[in-house]
C-alpha positions in Angstrom: 110.7 -8.7 199.2 109.6 -10.8 202.2 107.6 -14.0 202.2 104.6 -12.0 203.5 104.6 -9.7 200.5 105.4 -12.3 197.9 102.3 -13.8 196.3 102.3 -17.4 195.0 100.0 -20.3 195.1 102.1 -23.1 196.8 100.1 -23.1 200.0 96.9 -23.4 198.0 98.2 -26.2 195.9 99.3 -28.1 199.1 95.9 -27.7 200.6 94.2 -28.9 197.4 96.4 -32.0 197.4 95.5 -32.9 201.0 91.8 -32.0 200.4 91.8 -34.4 197.4 92.9 -37.1 199.8 90.2 -36.2 202.3 92.7 -35.2 205.0 92.3 -32.0 206.9 95.7 -30.4 207.7 97.1 -27.3 209.3 99.7 -25.8 207.0 102.3 -23.3 208.3 105.5 -21.5 207.4 106.7 -22.0 211.0 107.9 -25.3 212.2 105.8 -27.1 214.8 106.7 -26.0 218.4 106.4 -29.6 219.6 107.3 -32.7 217.5 104.4 -35.2 217.5 103.7 -38.5 215.9 102.7 -36.8 212.6 105.5 -34.3 212.5 107.7 -34.4 209.4 110.4 -32.3 207.9 109.3 -29.1 206.2 109.1 -28.9 202.4 110.7 -26.0 200.6 108.6 -24.8 197.6 110.2 -23.5 194.4 109.9 -19.9 195.8 112.2 -20.7 198.7 109.4 -20.9 201.4 109.4 -23.9 203.7 106.0 -25.3 204.7 105.1 -27.8 207.4 101.8 -29.6 207.7 100.2 -31.8 210.2 96.7 -33.3 210.5 94.3 -31.1 212.6 93.1 -32.3 216.0 89.7 -32.9 214.4 91.2 -35.1 211.7 93.1 -37.2 214.2 89.9 -37.6 216.3 88.1 -38.8 213.1 90.8 -41.3 212.4 90.6 -42.6 216.0 86.8 -42.8 215.8 87.0 -44.6 212.5 89.7 -47.0 213.6 92.2 -45.8 211.0 95.8 -46.9 211.7 
């Protein structure tokens, strides 16, 4: 069984955690092509799938607009 056919809710739970903090992120099972200031190591879920997340461009723009450091 591949990751594409295996159904679980880990990505949904990650998104809910970030949403609860008011942070808009892009979540992917592929590592970022370019490491940026918000790039972190991937996190492997209990089902063996590794997820990476980074704030969206819109989120970064909002932080800049609001002076968040």
